[in-house]
C-alpha angles and dihedrals in degrees: 000000000000093000091050092049091052096043097047101027090235123147121229087245087063097042101045097059091049088054093048092049091052098243089125123026112195120187123233125249130217090278093042091259116148117259111199122206127222089257090052089056091052093056092044090050089054090054087052091052092051091051090049087054087060096250108151115250092236092054089048092053093044092048093048093046089053091048093047091056092053097048126083110257090243093057113092120213087230090070092064132073107238120182145150126265109183105315092331130099109233126192124202120203112177109313097341129091126194142169109251095211097055103018089234115154115230115222134188108215133201117199122199142158113235118179090338093309123118110231126194118186135167112259118235104206111224118205117249119250090254092052093048092050095045115107110220115240109252118248097225095182093057093043089052092051091050096046099047094086096042108028113018093177094055089045089056090053091048089050090053090050090047093057090044089056094046115017090183095060103112094183092056091050090045094051094045093053091044093053092047088051092050088052091054092247091131099159091052089048090052090053092048091053091046091052093042094053089048090053103035105027128229100339112176097226093046092052090045094054089044088055091051090052093047090053090053090049090055097250105123096164091058091042089052089054092048092051092047090050089051091053092047087060095039118015090183096064098124099189089053093055087051094051091046093051090051093046093048089049091054088050091052095249098131096168092059091042092056094047095052091044090056090051091051094051091047094053097046092047093049094236120162119256 
């Protein structure tokens, strides 16, 4: 959930109703955390685009709920084109466009006189020559996510392009460093994290991943500092508490280990502070 919030700039109050209504169906991880699929991200990104178009969040939820009721259970929202026209949510399915709230179809009409007869026909908009010739800008972030499981080397290239396009994208830096680490290219991963923190600042997930890498590189004191930095930015980062508990235990500092293990258990169980 935290990564999706950061990636798409969506609040939990926007994401949770979409989960409850069944628009996105994340799996649950070992600690009951949400695990969002690529299709889930597409739907959530649509919600982000509607918010950016100044559609009120309540209308977005109401419109998507109406659309969900009309669609077969097997048809995902990610297979439709959903956009904003004015202050209405409009869905395109094939050649047809309609407002979701009212179900009204939106038609472009051409009116002409032909042999004294008035003709009204639906206009099929053709792309301009410039639009037809335009090459869409690659979405390197999405490409990298898709390629990771099938072509890690191509995914690494896509992550590099993603950070070149947006040097402030902490999630892209984090995923690039993590994949390099998984590939055993630890020195390259360390350099990615160093550059990322210089560009992005003290992001908790970047610092956490850097701590994991530093442990694997045999530098527990630096790993300790990275984990502590991550918790300074996000005290509720449960995995970081767990790693600190384990690290403190290995260093013979039982009191600190117990404290962080208690914090970890509280966070994963949902207990109040």
